[in-house]
C-alpha positions as CSV (number, residue, x, y, z in Angstrom):
1,X,39.5,-8.8,-50.8
2,X,40.4,-10.2,-47.4
3,X,37.9,-9.3,-44.8
4,X,38.6,-9.9,-41.0
5,X,35.2,-9.7,-39.4
6,X,32.3,-11.6,-37.9
7,X,29.8,-8.9,-38.6
8,X,26.8,-10.1,-40.4
9,X,26.2,-6.6,-41.9
10,X,29.1,-7.4,-44.3
11,X,27.2,-10.3,-46.1
12,X,25.4,-8.0,-48.5
13,X,28.5,-6.1,-49.4
14,X,30.5,-9.4,-49.9
15,X,27.8,-10.6,-52.3
16,X,27.8,-7.3,-54.1
17,X,31.6,-7.4,-54.6
18,X,31.5,-10.9,-55.9
19,X,28.6,-10.3,-58.3
20,X,29.3,-6.8,-59.7
21,X,33.1,-6.6,-59.5
22,X,33.9,-10.4,-60.0
23,X,36.1,-10.2,-56.8
24,X,36.9,-13.1,-54.6
25,X,36.3,-12.5,-50.8
26,X,38.4,-14.3,-48.3
27,X,36.7,-14.1,-44.9
28,X,38.6,-14.5,-41.6
29,X,35.9,-14.8,-39.0
30,X,35.5,-15.4,-35.4
31,X,33.5,-18.3,-33.9
32,X,30.3,-16.4,-33.7
33,X,30.1,-15.5,-37.3
34,X,26.7,-15.8,-38.9
35,X,26.0,-18.6,-41.4
36,X,24.9,-15.9,-43.9
37,X,28.3,-14.1,-43.7
38,X,30.1,-17.4,-44.1
39,X,28.1,-18.4,-47.1
40,X,28.5,-15.1,-48.9
41,X,32.3,-15.3,-48.9
42,X,34.4,-17.2,-51.6
43,X,36.6,-18.7,-49.0
44,X,36.4,-18.8,-45.2
45,X,38.8,-19.4,-42.3
46,X,38.3,-19.2,-38.6
47,X,40.7,-16.5,-37.4
48,X,41.2,-18.3,-34.1
49,X,42.0,-21.7,-35.8
50,X,44.7,-19.9,-37.8
51,X,46.1,-18.2,-34.6
52,X,46.2,-21.4,-32.7
53,X,48.7,-22.9,-35.3
54,X,51.2,-20.1,-34.7
55,X,54.1,-20.5,-32.2
56,X,53.8,-18.5,-29.0
57,X,56.6,-16.3,-28.2
58,X,57.5,-16.0,-24.5
59,X,59.5,-13.0,-23.5
60,X,61.6,-13.0,-20.4
61,X,60.3,-10.2,-18.2
62,X,62.7,-9.2,-15.5
63,X,61.0,-7.7,-12.5
64,X,62.7,-4.5,-11.4
65,X,62.6,-4.4,-7.7
66,X,64.6,-1.3,-6.8
67,X,64.2,1.2,-9.6
68,X,64.7,4.8,-8.2
69,X,63.8,8.1,-9.6
70,X,65.1,11.5,-8.4
71,X,62.7,14.5,-8.7
72,X,64.3,17.9,-8.6
73,X,63.3,21.5,-8.8
74,X,60.3,21.0,-6.5
75,X,58.6,24.1,-5.2
76,X,59.9,25.7,-2.0
77,X,58.0,24.8,1.1
78,X,57.5,28.6,1.4
79,X,55.3,28.5,-1.7
80,X,53.8,25.0,-1.1
81,X,53.5,23.0,2.1
82,X,55.7,19.9,2.4
83,X,52.7,17.7,2.9
84,X,51.1,19.0,-0.4
85,X,54.3,18.1,-2.3
86,X,54.4,14.7,-0.8
87,X,50.7,14.0,-1.6
88,X,51.2,15.1,-5.2
89,X,54.4,13.0,-5.6
90,X,52.6,10.0,-4.1
91,X,49.6,10.5,-6.4
92,X,52.0,10.5,-9.5
93,X,54.0,7.6,-8.2
94,X,51.0,5.5,-7.5
95,X,49.5,6.0,-11.0
96,X,52.7,4.5,-12.3
97,X,53.0,1.6,-9.9
98,X,55.5,3.3,-7.6
99,X,55.7,5.0,-4.3
100,X,57.6,7.7,-2.6
101,X,60.1,6.3,-0.2
102,X,61.8,9.5,1.1
103,X,61.5,13.2,0.5
104,X,64.4,15.4,1.2
105,X,65.9,18.6,0.1
106,X,67.6,21.8,1.3
107,X,64.5,22.6,3.3
108,X,63.9,19.1,4.6
109,X,65.2,17.8,7.9
110,X,66.8,14.2,7.3
């Protein structure tokens, strides 16, 4: 069994698996793992020590400066005031890191 945990509550289960089922238990633990958990396992490794040996992959993230989105089929200002439409669009845009730059349509004066 391979257990990835630092929770001391698993110590009794590990001992039980080893004793009753003759299983080996490999423990991958964090730096705060209790001594009783570590002693219960057949083999132990610090999870972060293993991770530190792995190469780090750096991805090139290209910032998008001028992505634009066109929203159509908005309600008529007869049904919903222009300010309400603009407020709702700004709310949605802000939630996704954007902003409304311009609002125009058949009813809007440019």
